[in-house]
C-alpha positions, 0 to 999 in steps of 0.5 A: 275619699272613702264615701260621700255622706248624705243628708238626713230626711227632714220633716217639718211638723209639730212635735205633738204630732209624733206617734212612735210605737217602737221602743225608744231610747231617748238621748237628751239634756234636762233643759231641752227635755223640760222645754218640750216634753209636754209635746212628746207624749207620743214617744214610747220611751223605754230608756233615757240617757242624759249626756253631759260630756263630749267624750267616748268614755262618758258615752260608753259608760252611759250606753253600758248603764242601759244595756239591759233595756230594749230599744228599737230606735233612738230619738235625740232631743236637744242640741249639738251634744245630744245629737253627737252622742246619739249618733255615736250610740246609733252607730254602735247599737245599729239602731235608726236615729231621729233627731229633734232639734230644740234650736238651730244652734249647730250643724251637728244635727245633719253631719255624719261625725260626732265631735269629741274633746280629747287632749285639749282639742276637738276631734271628729269621729265618723258615726252616722247620719240621722235617718230623719230630722223633725223640725218644729219651727214653733219650738225653735222660734220659742228657744232662748234667743242666744241659741235659737239661731246660733248655728249661723256661726257654723255657716259664717265660719265660711268667711274665715275658713275658706279664706284660710283654705285659699291662703294655705293653697297660696302658701303650698300648705294644703295636704293631699286630699284637701287641695283648693278647688275654686268652684267649691270656694265660690259655692261656699261664698254663695252659701255665706251670702245666703246666711247673711241675708237671712240672719235678721229674720232667723234671729227674731224667730221668723219661720221663713228665716229659720227655714233658710238658716236650715237650708244654708246649714244643709248646703254647707254640710253637703258641700263638705261631704262632697269634697270629703273635708271641712276646709271650706267652712272650718279654719282658724276661727274654730282653732281659736274656739277649741283653744280658748275653751281648753284654756277657760274650761267647758261651759260656753255654748258653741256659738259663744266661742265660734261667733267672737272667733269669726270676728277676731280671725276675720280682722286678722285676715284683713276682712271687713268685719262689719257685715259679719258682726251685724249678722251675729248680733241679729242672731243674738250670738253673744260676742262678749263672753270671752274675757279679753285677757283670755283672748290675748293669752289664746292668741299667743299660744294659738300657733303652737296649739295648731301645730301640736294638734296637727290642724290644717294650715291657716292664718292661726299658724302664722301669728307672731311671725 
């Protein structure tokens, strides 16, 4: 383990209260910016980047396009893709980063890595932790229902990811540095319990429920920071999501892929999926956007896909055996 990353500082406040005199490089997406730009008149924006792809070539090209524009700080406004790209830019440009999530759709806002797509899979590259997150709970409450609390999937994946981690331990298949730690497993289960409890409130946009969802996301991320890997919350459900996205093509949001994958993999693991399905539905996570023929095809190729991309051992590796 090289280092233990921290969590960002978090401020709960309306976006309209932000006053930023420094020259801002804005990283955003058109839908997210259109939803909140009227509240962000206090940003001194001198350059804007709109991110559409999750790969370093695209990000390098975008950075090159604004290299003659002076910036003192980066603000990311939007979802996981904008946060991941902004962390990449901030690390390369050695600038402070403030993230303004417009929905609690993923855990990328608070991690020290950026997800990129390469060779048909998702890989994580070390970038940096944002110095600050500003959470405007009114903005998140008013986000589209399908993404408002879709970040629950990145906590609920504990159900299947931690199962895989323990399964790999029992099979003697955890590599060095990812050894099974019972107390970490138990803590992950506690975080999972917390997010299942808050699902209904978070899904309807209740501010206390959304705050609890954020707390669970932060605890999940920091638990993984402490052990130096993501085995307590990432396993065959994410592998399936990566593989099916590669088969279908990009387009579906993260939660639309991981949510159904949690139920699918949990069933294969012999778990009771009823409480998981109830929580996903409460948070309005779409569960039927992956066609059945694509599910069948992905399950068939999943073991070879996992081996080809050297993904940590889980039940996905054993399908068809």
